[in-house]
N, C-alpha and C positions, 0 to 999 in steps of 0.2 A: 261235077266232081263227087265220086260216090263218098258215101260214109265210111265204108271200108277204108280208101286211101286216105280219107281225111286223118281218121284213128291212127293210120299207120304212119305217117308224115308228122304226128304230132311227138313234139319231144319228151323222152321220158321221164317221170315224176322223179324230183329230186328226192334223194335219201335223208332221212332223219338222223342227227348225231349218234343215237343209239343203234342204229341199223350200221352205219359205218362202222362203229367201234365191234359191232358184232360179228360181221363180216370179217374185218382185220381180225380179231380174235379164231375164228374159224380158219381163215387162211396161215395164221399163225402155227395152229395147232395140226391141221394137214402138213405143213412142213416139220415139224416136228417130229411128228410121227402118220404115215400114211399106210392105212392100213390094208389098203387096196394093192399097194404094191411092194407092201411090207419094208419101207423105207423109212430110216430115222435120220432127221437132218440131209434128204436128198440124197442118201446112201444106204444100202444095202449092208446087211452085215459083213458078207466078203468083202467089201470095199474097206469097211473098218477095219477090219482084222489085217488087211491089207497095209493100212496105213498105220495101225500101231506097231505092226510088227517093222515096218521100215524106221519109226523113230525110236524103236527099241535098240535097234541095230546101231543108229549113228548116234543116240547119246551114250550108247554102252561105249561105242570106239571112245569118244569124244573122253568120258571117264577112264577110260583104261591107259588113255595116251597122256591125260593129266597125273595120273598115278604113276606111271613110268616116269616121267620128267621130273617128278617131285622125288620119285626113290635116287633118280641119278642126282640129284642136288645133294640129297641129304647124305651119300657118299663122299661129297666134298669136303664136310665138315667132320671135326674129332670131337669126340664126348665133350661137353663142358668142364665138367671134373676131371678130364684128363690132363695130359699134359700139353696137348696142343692149341686147345681152345679151336675156333673158326681157324678153316685154314687161311682163308683170306686176310688175317691179320700179319701174314709175313710180308704185303707188301708194305707196312704202315710202321712195321714192329721199331726201324729204324728213322722214321720219318716223323715223328709223334708234331701234334699242331700246338702251339702255344696260344693261349687267351688269357684275357685279362679278367679278373674276376668280377670286377665293376662291368655292369653293363645294362644298357636300356637306361631305366629311371633312377637306377641308383649308379651312373656311370659319373666317375671323377672329372671334374671338369675346372676351368679357371672359378677362381671362388677369392671372396673375400675373407682375412683370418679373423675378421672381426664378426663374421657371420654365425653368430652360435649355432642358429637354428639350421643351418647348412652342414656344421661341423657335427653337430648332433645327429642327424638322419644318416650322415655316412659313418659314424661311430657306432650307431643301431644295428646298420646293417652290417658290417662287419662284426661286431660281435655276436650278432646271430649267426653268422657264419662260422665263424671258430667255436661256438659253443656246439656244434657237429661233431667235434674232435673230444670234446670233455664227454660227450656222452657215450662214447665206445669206452666200454669196461675192461678191455684186456690192458696188457702192461704197455709201457711205452715204446716205439721203435728205438732200436739200440742208435746212440749216436756216437758209439765208439768204435763199432766194427761193421762190415758190410755184411750184413746177415740178411738175406732177403727173407720174406714171410714165406714159410714152409706150406707144403701143398698141404690142403685140407683144412689148415689154420684160419681162423677169424682176422680180420686187418689188425695192426696195432696201430696205439693210438699215437697220432704226430705230435711231438713234444715242441707246440708251437710257442707255448712261452719263454720255453730255453732258448729257441731257434729265431724267433722274430721279435727278439726283445727291443732290438734297436728300432722297430716300426710299430710297437705298442703303446708309446706313451704320447701324452699332446695330440689327442684325437688322432693317432694314427699318422703325426708329422704332421699333420694340417694347422694346427694352431700355431706352429712355429716357422710356417712358411716352407717346409721341407716334406711335403705330402709322400706318402708311399702307396705305389701302386702294388696291387699283388696279382702276382701271373701264377697259372696253373699248367699243368700239361695235360693235353686229353688222354683219356683212360685207354691204354692199349693193352689186350687180354696177353695175359701170361708173359710179358716182357718183363726184365730185369736188366736196365740200361747199365754199360760197361762205361764206368769212370776212366778219366785219364790218371794213371798211375794208380797209387795207393787212396786216393782221393775216397771220401766218406759219401760224396756227393757227386752227381752227373751238374756238372758247372754251368753256372748262366752266366756268361760274359756279356757284359753292358758298354758300351760307348759312354763317351763323355763324364767318365770317372765317376759315374753316379754310384753310390752305396747300395748293396746287393746282401738281404739277411735271409737266408744263411747263403752260403758259397754257392748253392743250386739247390738241386731237389734228393733227398734224403733217399740211397739207393735202399735202406732197410726198409722204407715203406713200398714198396714192389716186390711182389707183381701184384695186379690187379686180376683175379680169378672169378670175377664175380660175386666174391662175397658180399652178403648183406652189409650195409652200413659202411662201406669202404669209401674213404672221401682221399682224393690224392693229395701228395703234400702240395704246398704253395711256397712261394717264396716273393719275399717284400723288394721293391725295387724302390727307394728313397730318391726321390726328384728334388733340385736346388729350388725350386720353385721359380725359375726364371722360364722363357720363352723357348730354351732349347729342349729338344726332345732327345731321344736314346734309343738304340736299336740294341737287342738282346738276343742272344742267341745261344743253344747249347752247346757244349764242347765235352763231348765221350768218344770213347773207341767203335769208330763202323756208325754213329751216328750223320745222319745229313740234313744238310741246311739248305734250304732255297735261297736262291739270287733273290728273290721278290719276297718284300714285306706285305703284299696285299692278302688281306685276311684271306681270301678265297683260295689263294694260291700259294700262301707260305705254310712250311712246315719248320720245326725247330728254329723259329726266328719269328718275333714280332716287334713291331714298331710302337712306342710309348710317347707320346705327346698330347698337346692341348691341354697340358694341365699347368695353370699360373697360378701363385698366388701373388695376391693384392693386398695392401694396407690402407687403402684407403676408402 
């Protein structure tokens, strides 16, 4: 075999690491810009112009479509400082939700009347909440006439010391085995409840003859129009400390009450239970 054939059939010498890096850099550089074909990243200037024009039109259409949908949605809303508020509130004005003020770690549960630590913790929680009413610097809401908050006026101060006095003693009733559970109504924009007859309250009626302080939600404390510092009125429901539960519901003109008491389905009604006072 000739020397030329031996040389031709011999394996090519292996490239060093530096040579491989150099070849890779050269290939990448040629990909980024090929001076011979005048291509950038494998495409000519005309190709890049066509791609840019396509995406400009595509994303411009998407932006225009989104803007049009947003403009249509905004037309369904009334100004916040106007008479109506968000149009969607019309579906819940007469179906307000009722919730217990005590929730989560502050939830009122079965307890021992001699457990001073528990009584103090609940009292601290309630006093902290009620202090929010004291921070309102305006006049008290009227308890002699049904006079809703005028448009453009800040919220009036809920006179809880007079209206909840039956629940404000003895660690909110816990120390004497008659705990008070406080119920509040979800905020409904620009809604003034219509009571039965000449009542000053949207009455809250409860089963099992439990006491309610005051009789319901004070009409003069409505409506909510997004006022800074607004805190809705609350009602104290005083239980007798036994295992019996009570179902409470609002009673007003045009207000609807659900059949269910399940929290995720109920409106205008709430089931209060799970609170038992023990003395041992």
